[in-house]
N, C-alpha and C positions, 0 to 999 in steps of 0.2 A: 335283438339287433342292438338295444340300448347298452348292452353289456361291452360292445366292441366299438362304439363310437368314440372318436377321437376327441378328447376334452380340448383340445387346442382349436379344433373346428367348430366354428359358430355358425355356420350354414352349409348347406350341401352345394359342393362345388357344380357349375354347369359347364365348365369347360376344362378342356385337357391341358391348356397352354400352362407350362410349369411357372411362368412369371407372374401369371394372373393368380395362380393357385398359392404362389411363395408369398403375396402380398395379403392374402386372407389368412395367412397362420396356417395353411394346410401342408403336412409333412408327408413324405413318402418313406416311410420306415424302411421299406425293403431296398433302398438305394444307400442307406445310411453306412459309415465304415463299420459299425458294430456288426451289422448283418453280412457285410462282406468278409470281414474277420470271421465271424462264425463260418461261414460258408467254406474258407479256406482250412479253417480247422477241422471241419467235418469231412472235407476231402483228403486232408492229411491222415486223418485218423482211420477213414475207411481204406486208404492204401496200407496203413500199418496192418490194420485187422485183416484184410485179405489174405495176407499170408499168415497171420494167426489162425485163422478159421480154418485154413486147409490144413495146417497142423493138428489142429484139435480134431478134424473129422477124420484124418487119418489115425489118430491115436484112439478115437471112441472105436471105430471101426475094429481095431484090433483088441477089444476089449471083452468080446464074447457076450456071455449072459447079462454081464453089467453095463452093455453099452448104452442101453435105453435109461437107465437110472443115472448113470454117468452124463449123459446128454442132457437131460432134464435139469440135474444140477447145474451143469454147465450154462444151459440157457438162463437158468434164474440169477447165476452170478453175472452173466453176461448183461442182462437187464439191469442189475444195480451198476454197472458199469458205463451205461448209457451205450451199449453196442446196439447198432440198429436192429431191430427185431426181423426185418425181411432177411437179412444177411445169415442169421441162425435157422430161420425157417427154410430157407432155400437149401442150408446146409442137411437139416433134417431129410429133406427130400432127395439128397444125393445119398446119405447113410441107410437109410430105412425105406422100407416099402411104404406106401401111402396110407394106409390105416394106421401103423405103428408111427410113423412120421407125424401124424395129426395128433395122436394121443401125447407123444413126447413133448410135442411143441405146447400143446394144452398144459399139461402138467407143468413143465418148466417156465410158461410164460405167466401162469398163474401164481405159482410161487414166487417168481421175481416181482411180480407185480403188488403182491401182498407185502412183501419186505421193501419195496420202494415206497409205498403207501405209508408203511410203518416210520420208515427212516424220515421220509417228508414230514410226517405228521408230529412225532414225538422228538426229534434229534433237528431237524433242519426249520420247523417252523419259525421260532424265534428271530432266528438270522434272516430269513426272509421277510418277516413281518417288520424288522427294522430297517431294511433296505427298500422295500417297497409298501410301507405302510402308509406313506403319504399319497400314493397313486390312487386317483380315483377310479381307474379301471380294476385295479388290485381290489379295492374294497367292493366294488360292485360284483365282482366274480366270487370274492369269498363270500358275501352276503347269499347271493343267488345259490351257491353250493351249500352254504349252510341252510337254507330254507329248503331246497329241492335237489340235494345231493345225488339221490339215486338216479333221477331223470336226467339231470346233466350229465354225468359220467356216462351214462348209457347212451345218449345222444352223440357225445363227443366219440365215443368208441365205435360208432357206426361211420362217422365222417372220415372219409379218406384224407382230408385236408391235416389231421391231428395226427402227428406220428406217435407210434404205440409207446417207446420208450420215455419220452418227456411227459407224456399223458399221465404216466404212471406216478410219477413224483408229484404232478399238479393235484 
């Protein structure tokens, strides 16, 4: 719990009154303009991707014996492009029978996750540290992952609250 504690909050609020909470330095990050902008961006991206995924599914279906490998490669690339994993997983269910779909999603998501991790670790880490280096939350999470990386990543993977695609980069 300590990892996710708001550094601006000095005590646990006992009221839900927004004015009283504002006086204590409590913030509601889910209502901030950045969250609203991110949500609108994701809606626009989802609308655009909806048509692209349908075209991709039709193309993969016509590839015969290569369809599974091409789908897994497309899934890996989609993971790197921050395409929601659920969208690609459902697409696999439309294209393939259940056992094949599970296998191709597993292969594609694993390859995509590995590439996303490598990119974040070796290419983007310095930029992220420059941007978030002064944040006590980032420092706490970085320290916790450094100490217990496997356990933290495993537990985050089990949680439905953390989306698959961003978690690959984190």
